[in-house]
C-alpha positions as CSV (number, residue, x, y, z in Angstrom):
1,M,68.5,-63.0,119.0
2,K,69.7,-64.1,115.5
3,K,67.7,-61.3,113.9
4,I,69.4,-58.7,116.2
5,L,72.8,-60.3,115.3
6,Y,72.1,-60.1,111.5
7,I,71.1,-56.4,111.9
8,F,74.2,-55.7,113.9
9,T,76.4,-57.5,111.3
10,F,74.7,-55.5,108.6
11,I,75.4,-52.2,110.1
12,L,79.0,-53.2,110.7
13,L,79.3,-54.1,107.0
14,V,77.2,-51.3,105.4
15,L,78.2,-48.3,107.5
16,P,81.8,-48.4,106.3
17,L,80.7,-48.7,102.8
18,V,78.3,-45.7,103.2
19,F,81.1,-43.7,104.6
20,L,83.4,-44.7,101.8
21,V,80.8,-43.7,99.1
22,N,80.3,-40.4,100.8
23,E,84.1,-39.8,100.9
24,C,84.3,-40.8,97.2
25,K,81.6,-38.3,96.3
26,K,83.4,-35.7,98.3
27,E,86.6,-36.6,96.7
28,N,85.1,-36.5,93.2
29,K,83.8,-33.0,93.5
30,S,84.9,-30.8,90.7
31,K,87.2,-28.1,92.0
32,I,86.9,-24.7,90.4
33,A,89.6,-22.2,91.3
34,I,88.9,-18.5,91.0
35,I,91.5,-15.9,91.2
36,T,90.3,-12.3,91.2
37,N,90.1,-9.2,93.4
38,F,88.2,-9.2,96.7
39,S,89.7,-6.1,98.3
40,G,89.8,-2.3,98.1
41,P,87.2,-0.1,96.4
42,N,86.6,-2.7,93.6
43,G,86.4,-5.6,96.0
44,G,82.7,-6.0,95.2
45,T,83.6,-7.1,91.7
46,G,85.0,-10.4,93.0
47,I,82.0,-10.9,95.3
48,S,79.6,-10.4,92.4
49,L,81.6,-12.7,90.2
50,I,81.5,-15.6,92.8
51,S,77.7,-14.9,93.4
52,S,77.1,-15.0,89.6
53,M,79.0,-18.3,89.1
54,D,77.6,-20.0,92.1
55,Q,74.0,-19.2,91.1
56,T,74.4,-20.2,87.6
57,F,76.0,-23.5,88.6
58,K,72.9,-24.1,90.9
59,N,70.5,-23.1,88.1
60,L,72.1,-25.7,85.7
61,G,71.8,-28.5,88.4
62,F,75.6,-28.7,88.6
63,N,76.0,-29.1,92.4
64,N,79.0,-31.3,92.7
65,Y,81.6,-28.6,92.9
66,D,83.7,-26.6,95.3
67,F,85.2,-23.2,94.8
68,I,88.8,-22.5,95.6
69,I,89.2,-18.8,96.0
70,A,92.3,-16.6,96.0
71,N,92.6,-12.9,96.2
72,D,95.2,-11.3,93.8
73,S,94.0,-7.7,94.4
74,W,94.5,-7.2,90.7
75,N,98.2,-6.8,91.6
76,P,101.0,-8.4,89.6
77,K,103.0,-8.7,92.7
78,K,100.3,-10.9,94.4
79,I,99.2,-13.0,91.5
80,E,102.0,-15.6,91.8
81,K,101.2,-16.3,95.5
82,A,97.5,-16.5,94.6
83,L,98.2,-19.0,91.8
84,D,100.4,-21.1,94.1
85,K,97.6,-21.2,96.7
86,V,94.9,-22.6,94.3
87,L,97.4,-25.0,92.8
88,S,98.0,-26.5,96.2
89,Y,94.4,-27.8,96.0
90,N,95.0,-29.4,92.6
91,P,92.0,-27.7,90.9
92,D,90.2,-29.1,87.8
93,V,89.8,-25.7,86.2
94,I,91.3,-22.3,86.9
95,V,89.2,-19.1,86.3
96,L,91.1,-15.8,86.1
97,G,89.4,-12.5,86.7
98,T,92.5,-10.4,86.7
99,T,94.3,-7.6,84.8
100,S,96.5,-8.0,81.7
101,T,99.5,-6.9,83.7
102,A,98.9,-9.6,86.3
103,L,98.1,-12.3,83.8
104,L,101.3,-11.8,81.9
105,Q,103.3,-12.1,85.2
106,I,102.2,-15.8,85.5
107,F,101.6,-16.6,81.8
108,D,104.7,-18.8,81.4
109,K,103.8,-20.9,84.5
110,L,100.2,-21.3,83.2
111,E,101.5,-22.8,80.0
112,T,103.2,-25.6,81.9
113,L,99.9,-26.7,83.6
114,N,98.0,-29.6,82.1
115,K,94.8,-27.8,83.2
116,P,92.2,-25.6,81.4
117,I,92.6,-21.9,82.3
118,I,89.6,-19.6,81.6
119,S,90.6,-16.0,81.4
120,L,87.6,-13.7,81.7
121,S,89.2,-10.3,81.6
122,S,92.8,-10.1,80.4
123,T,92.9,-8.2,77.1
124,T,96.4,-8.6,75.6
125,T,98.0,-9.5,72.3
126,K,100.6,-12.1,73.7
127,I,98.0,-14.8,74.3
128,T,96.3,-14.5,70.9
129,S,96.2,-17.4,68.5
130,L,98.2,-19.8,70.6
131,D,97.3,-23.5,70.8
132,D,97.7,-23.6,74.6
133,N,95.6,-24.4,77.6
134,L,94.2,-20.9,77.9
135,F,90.5,-20.0,76.9
136,S,90.2,-16.3,76.6
137,F,86.7,-14.9,77.0
138,A,88.1,-11.3,76.5
139,L,88.8,-9.8,73.2
140,N,92.4,-9.4,72.3
141,L,93.8,-5.8,72.1
142,R,93.7,-5.3,68.4
143,D,90.1,-6.5,68.0
144,E,88.8,-4.6,71.0
145,Q,90.4,-1.3,70.0
146,K,89.5,-1.6,66.4
147,Q,85.8,-2.0,67.1
148,I,85.9,1.0,69.5
149,A,87.8,3.1,67.0
150,E,85.3,2.1,64.3
151,Y,82.5,3.3,66.6
152,F,84.2,6.8,67.0
153,N,84.6,7.0,63.2
154,K,81.0,6.1,62.6
155,K,79.9,8.9,65.0
156,R,82.4,11.3,63.2
157,W,84.0,12.3,66.5
158,D,87.1,14.1,65.0
159,K,88.4,15.7,68.1
160,I,88.6,13.7,71.3
161,I,90.4,13.6,74.7
162,V,91.9,10.3,76.0
163,I,91.9,9.6,79.7
164,R,94.4,6.7,80.3
165,E,95.2,4.8,83.4
166,T,98.9,3.8,83.7
167,S,98.7,1.1,86.5
168,N,97.6,-1.6,84.1
169,Y,100.1,-0.5,81.6
170,K,100.3,-3.8,79.7
171,Y,96.7,-3.1,78.7
172,T,96.3,0.5,78.4
173,E,99.7,1.4,76.7
174,P,99.4,-1.1,73.7
175,A,95.6,-0.4,73.6
176,L,96.2,3.2,72.9
177,L,98.6,2.4,70.1
178,N,96.1,0.0,68.6
179,F,93.3,2.6,68.9
180,K,95.4,5.2,67.1
181,K,95.9,2.7,64.1
182,F,92.1,2.6,63.4
183,Y,90.9,6.1,64.6
184,N,90.6,8.6,61.8
185,G,90.2,11.7,64.0
186,K,92.6,13.6,66.2
187,I,93.5,13.0,69.8
188,E,93.7,16.7,71.1
189,N,95.2,15.7,74.5
190,T,95.6,12.8,76.9
191,F,95.5,12.8,80.7
192,E,97.3,10.0,82.4
193,F,96.8,8.9,86.0
194,E,97.8,6.0,88.3
195,S,95.0,4.0,89.8
196,K,94.8,4.5,93.6
197,N,97.0,7.6,93.3
198,L,94.9,10.1,91.4
199,N,96.2,13.6,91.6
200,I,93.1,15.8,91.8
201,N,95.0,19.1,91.3
202,S,96.7,17.8,88.1
203,L,93.2,16.6,86.8
204,L,91.6,20.1,87.6
205,K,94.4,21.9,85.8
206,F,94.0,19.5,82.9
207,T,90.3,20.0,82.6
208,D,90.4,23.8,82.9
209,N,92.8,24.0,80.1
210,L,90.8,21.9,77.6
211,P,89.4,23.5,74.5
212,S,85.6,23.9,74.6
213,E,85.0,22.1,71.3
214,I,85.5,18.5,72.1
215,D,83.5,15.7,70.3
216,A,84.0,13.0,73.0
217,F,86.1,11.7,75.9
218,Y,87.5,8.1,75.6
219,F,88.4,6.4,79.0
220,L,91.2,3.9,78.3
221,V,90.9,2.4,81.7
222,G,91.1,-1.0,83.2
223,Y,89.6,-1.7,86.7
224,S,89.6,1.7,88.4
225,F,87.1,3.3,90.7
226,E,88.7,6.8,89.9
227,T,86.7,6.6,86.6
228,G,83.6,7.9,88.3
229,I,85.5,10.6,90.2
230,I,87.0,11.9,86.9
231,I,83.6,11.9,85.3
232,Q,82.3,14.2,88.0
233,L,85.0,16.7,87.5
234,L,84.6,16.6,83.6
235,R,80.9,17.2,83.8
236,K,81.6,20.7,85.4
237,N,82.7,22.1,82.0
238,F,81.5,19.3,79.6
239,K,77.9,18.6,80.8
240,N,76.8,16.4,78.0
241,T,79.8,15.6,75.9
242,P,79.8,11.8,75.1
243,I,82.1,9.8,77.5
244,I,83.1,6.3,76.1
245,L,84.4,3.6,78.4
246,T,86.2,0.5,77.6
247,P,84.5,-2.8,78.9
248,W,86.8,-2.7,81.9
249,A,86.2,0.9,82.9
250,S,82.6,0.1,83.7
251,E,83.3,-1.7,86.9
252,N,81.7,0.2,89.8
253,Y,81.7,3.5,88.0
254,E,78.0,4.1,88.7
255,I,78.7,4.3,92.4
256,F,81.4,7.0,92.0
257,A,79.9,9.0,89.1
258,G,76.7,9.5,91.2
259,R,74.2,11.8,89.4
260,F,76.6,12.5,86.5
261,L,75.6,9.5,84.4
262,N,74.3,11.4,81.3
263,N,75.7,10.3,78.0
264,I,78.0,7.6,79.4
265,I,78.5,5.0,76.6
266,I,80.1,1.6,77.4
267,A,81.7,-0.7,75.0
268,H,79.9,-3.7,76.4
269,Y,80.4,-7.5,75.8
270,F,76.7,-8.1,76.2
271,D,73.5,-6.6,74.8
272,I,72.0,-6.0,78.3
273,V,69.5,-3.6,76.7
274,G,68.2,-5.5,73.6
275,D,68.4,-9.0,75.2
276,K,65.2,-9.6,77.4
277,K,66.7,-12.4,79.5
278,L,69.8,-10.2,80.2
279,R,67.6,-7.2,81.1
280,E,65.8,-9.4,83.7
281,L,69.2,-10.5,85.1
282,V,70.3,-6.9,85.3
283,R,67.2,-6.1,87.3
284,E,67.8,-9.0,89.8
285,H,71.4,-8.1,90.1
286,R,70.5,-4.4,90.9
287,K,68.2,-5.6,93.7
288,V,71.1,-7.2,95.4
289,F,74.1,-5.1,94.6
290,K,72.5,-1.7,93.7
291,T,74.5,-1.5,90.5
292,S,74.4,-3.1,87.1
293,P,76.3,-6.4,86.9
294,T,79.9,-6.1,86.1
295,V,81.3,-7.4,82.7
296,L,83.3,-9.8,84.9
297,S,80.2,-11.3,86.5
298,L,78.4,-11.7,83.2
299,L,81.5,-13.5,81.8
300,G,81.7,-15.6,84.9
301,R,78.2,-16.6,84.2
302,E,79.2,-17.5,80.7
303,S,82.2,-19.5,81.8
304,V,79.9,-21.6,84.0
305,Y,77.7,-22.6,80.9
306,F,81.0,-23.4,79.1
307,I,82.2,-25.6,81.9
308,N,78.9,-27.3,82.3
309,D,78.7,-28.0,78.4
310,V,82.1,-29.5,78.4
311,Y,81.3,-31.7,81.3
312,R,78.0,-32.9,80.0
313,A,79.6,-33.6,76.6
314,Y,82.6,-35.7,77.7
315,G,82.0,-36.4,81.5
316,S,85.2,-34.7,82.6
317,L,86.9,-31.4,83.0
318,K,90.3,-32.5,81.7
319,L,92.1,-30.3,79.3
320,K,91.7,-32.7,76.5
321,S,87.8,-32.4,76.9
322,F,88.0,-28.7,76.5
323,K,90.2,-29.0,73.4
324,K,87.8,-31.5,71.8
325,F,84.9,-29.1,72.6
326,L,86.8,-26.5,70.5
327,I,87.6,-28.8,67.7
328,T,84.1,-30.0,67.2
329,K,83.0,-26.3,67.0
330,K,80.7,-26.7,70.0
331,A,82.3,-23.4,71.5
332,E,80.8,-21.2,68.9
333,N,78.1,-20.2,71.3
334,Y,80.9,-18.8,73.5
335,Y,82.4,-16.8,70.5
336,L,85.7,-18.8,70.8
337,D,87.7,-19.7,67.8
338,K,89.7,-23.0,67.4
339,Y,92.6,-21.5,69.5
340,G,90.3,-20.6,72.4
341,D,90.4,-16.9,71.7
342,S,87.3,-14.6,71.8
343,R,85.8,-13.4,68.6
344,R,82.8,-11.4,69.8
345,R,81.3,-8.2,68.8
346,L,81.0,-5.2,71.2
347,F,77.7,-3.5,71.9
348,F,77.8,0.3,72.6
349,I,75.3,1.1,75.3
350,N,74.3,4.4,76.7
351,F,73.7,3.4,80.4
352,Y,72.0,6.7,81.2
353,N,69.2,6.7,78.6
354,N,69.4,3.0,77.5
355,E,70.1,3.7,73.9
356,K,72.5,1.5,72.0
């Protein structure tokens, strides 16, 4: 009888403790907020980002985390609501996979947060070299466009056509100005279009009036599914003229370009041809998503390594831990300078014939 009483007493004492420990573990989970696009023609980009980050966390044995997800639709009018949503959960880290136009909409508010903000895709000049809480994995406008212009100059492409998207104007407008500073050739003409509102008749008229001697087309485009459609129409008259895409124009273009993928060169953040491990990752990704991994999903994978390294080094994901990680130069593997800004080199990869 006494034995049963002891067991019963033990259960009464221990069970609440077990419950308390479990609740503490639940409470101590790292909360990773992700704001990006999950809707429309480019909605798969957000899904591949989440999938990439989740798998990388698991591969690293970092299992004590929860995702807080908000859809901004890459729309500056929706980004504030998306930010408020994730902030209501008090996340440890906020990861942004949005446009430059959207990021600048919330930039002032982000600066007031005592939290690390990892920006994967916003290429702009305003956030460069600031000692703030933003860690930008995307190149700033000047460096990105200088490297692309130098590639054009090296190829001696003297006469080019620019295809520019206007929706993400806080990226494409200053990007074109920066490109012109470093490009030695002549821009023969520019076709401008608004994402989700492509005027096919205007595009056909534009392509029909282009001179026959063009060295290359430069797509100065952010996240836009119209890239592939425009490529199809261009290929009617310019069957093998090089088409160069910014890192952000590569999202989902394969699906819409169809069989017109000849001589498409992407200014890529990763050497997905020369790096054996990345080649294998690309093959695995294609099995699931039927396209190459987006730049956003690869940068998301890199951001997980970054988060993991900070946590392993200091046991926390507080802003001061990220700052210390930069100061001690441990972030060099992520091409981040002391301000948390990207200093990487671009790879120019022909996706059709796998030539760099």
